[in-house]
C-alpha angles and dihedrals in degrees: 000000000000119000120193118188113205121190108210123201104207137208109253128210117231122244114207115201127184119210135204124186094234095050120099119253114268127210111257112251112215134186119242115275139188091042109190130180125196110210119200117187100197112240095007116153139144091290095041107035093166097051139276096288096267090106090224119146125179117204125191120184128196131175140164114259092009119147097182142348136232130201123201122195130159091352095307116121116199128188107221109177092187093054092229119118134167123206125194107202108197106180105118117244134022109322139169121235131186120213124180114217116199128188110202121204140175118324089013095289111154145187119209143176138181112242117204115207129188109202133177119216124181100165117119115186114238115254094238091057092050091047090049093053101038107021108172094337096271099082119122128188133210141177108275094239094171093062126080110241094030087132130021149117143243141162120313107268092015123148101203112090113242090349096167102030131013122185116228121231111300092351093139097046093128098051105079095253107105100059092056119108129196128206125191104200122206091239090064096259121131123211123199114194106197096195116025091184097064097027115141118129092213094050116024130357095166125117144136135259140196125238151157118276113261093001091070087059085081086078092059141275118321140176100217115120119228120259098208104303095341136088108210129198094005106183109246133154129226113278144176134222137147134289130198138177127224138155112224110185088001094296117127106240131188113208125195123203127237113347094331113139147167127241103329126024109241102157111215122113096323089233113139116199111216102230095180138342144188129185093281107020142047138185114219134185134190136174117240127239092259091055084232104120144006108236121213130207137179112211122191130188113256116239095265112077096015114171110217120240113259112289092215137037121253093237124029117214117198107155109100107220103166137010146158118205094178094228098145115077120229131046118001114273106280090208088064107029142043130170144247108223124199149062137291105023095263102272106350099089092241123169104218134093113222114224137175092227121131085231086073103030125025139146115230137150093005099307139087110238118204109188130191114204138190103237137122112255130161092336096315126108095216138041130207141147136253115196123192140176094218111146091008105063136002135150145186119233123351143099129289122200119189119180109204149155115219137218117246107189115127110270097023116129112186118185138186108192151139135235131198110263089224095059093110090061104032098029132222131328090015088069092057127233128222116198106201095182136359126173134173126207090222089065103036120202095009106119121192138188130194147183120222117199136148087271096048122030139125099020089024121200095196103081144107137196141197138185120247130184126244096352090169099047101036135048118246130183114241113195144178125197109200119188134165092270110026145018121220128192122209138190113202089345095307117118115233101165135021125188116206114160094197097214108039123214137147090278097054103026121038088150103106090089129077122275133200131215128256131185124183150137116231124192121225115324130128094322104021092059126184116010116226108253089222094053115133105159144325135187142218112209119203118196097185147340117213130180123197133189 
């Protein structure tokens, strides 16, 4: 890192005071003095005097008698009480930039100076990221209010989304957040529509926003009283500013100019780290101006301008390395399958007891039949089976196809999934979990898939769903395509969700180790929900399981 301390001698305003002998003495009001700015060109050294190519510059201003500071760049004036500001300059090459630094004192007196910076930027945003943000110029984004974890907070620098607080679906519906829309225009301009319902530039551009107490004051005076630490329904009109992309320390980062923001006003540097992204969704995080929390947001593309998920997988696997076609009647093939035995589902509050009885798992007429039954057994009111290939077969990267017919009774929770083979040593979710298919009888024909990692587990944010037809009366093929860089989920060979974390680390990508297969029906629990009082039994039929590399 290269730190340059610049002492700036400012231009002072004049204060004219009139005096009368019989007036009391007044304190002398002085303008800030000794304005100094520390300039850090990130990555600068003897070989790279203008920075490491990220285009990131950290500025820290101090001055005697200063109450606050302002920074002005490209016509945008920002009030930064702390005096610390980060710029991400994205124009490729070596370029000069002028930033005005202003120290503001009592009675509005100020000291200012123009700071000239020469910064090198080599980052060029990948085409898929630009396409995701801009699409054909009509794409709008919004907070994904219907998803748990769409808004939350955690420690500064943390890598677990909404680690300390995670909003439930639609929890903040009365705050002024959910009707906001965000547009990243191809010319680098950013548009924030503060009320998408009434939006019409020729009629009404007014709306309301949501922000952090005190920090939101940077947007101007307001009359709204705080609700705890929040300012809700702060009146604010539509506005435009600038957006840029950079990758400090290799992390894709979306930067907004001036006081532009997404979701919830937190002040700070207005840099949003892209934690993960797919074609139509992204998870973002930013530190607030108090350096108190990292705030987390899930943004999803609004219906207009949706970019379809990839129509093909990134790696095609065609070599069949393992399969079970269930063509021999009797117990499941012991060379392929073993069982989990016990009650409760190990953490999901389920109601079944898993057995290895042929009453719950049997091969007949060319299919494996896993059956959940209403019966009292070892203190549980239901029995079922959970088969797994642990210790018998696992693999790293490839495609799994499972042709199955699903149960549909209320309270059933069938699942086809995989778990990291190292989970007994590293624990869950560090081992990683890939849910190929989950379905609940209380929401018939809606099929979902999910990724569980140290950064997304429990109320996971990395998931997708699709609607099938006749899942209980017809066979469908449920598939996962797992490569070194992404995991795609398919229904009848059509992709409906792809997980690509962007920057991979141990928190987002524990999927470079082998995984084994699991198939089961749970009853009730956190996802299965209420069990139908009239339930007697229901079955998942599996025609085959095939693994390709």
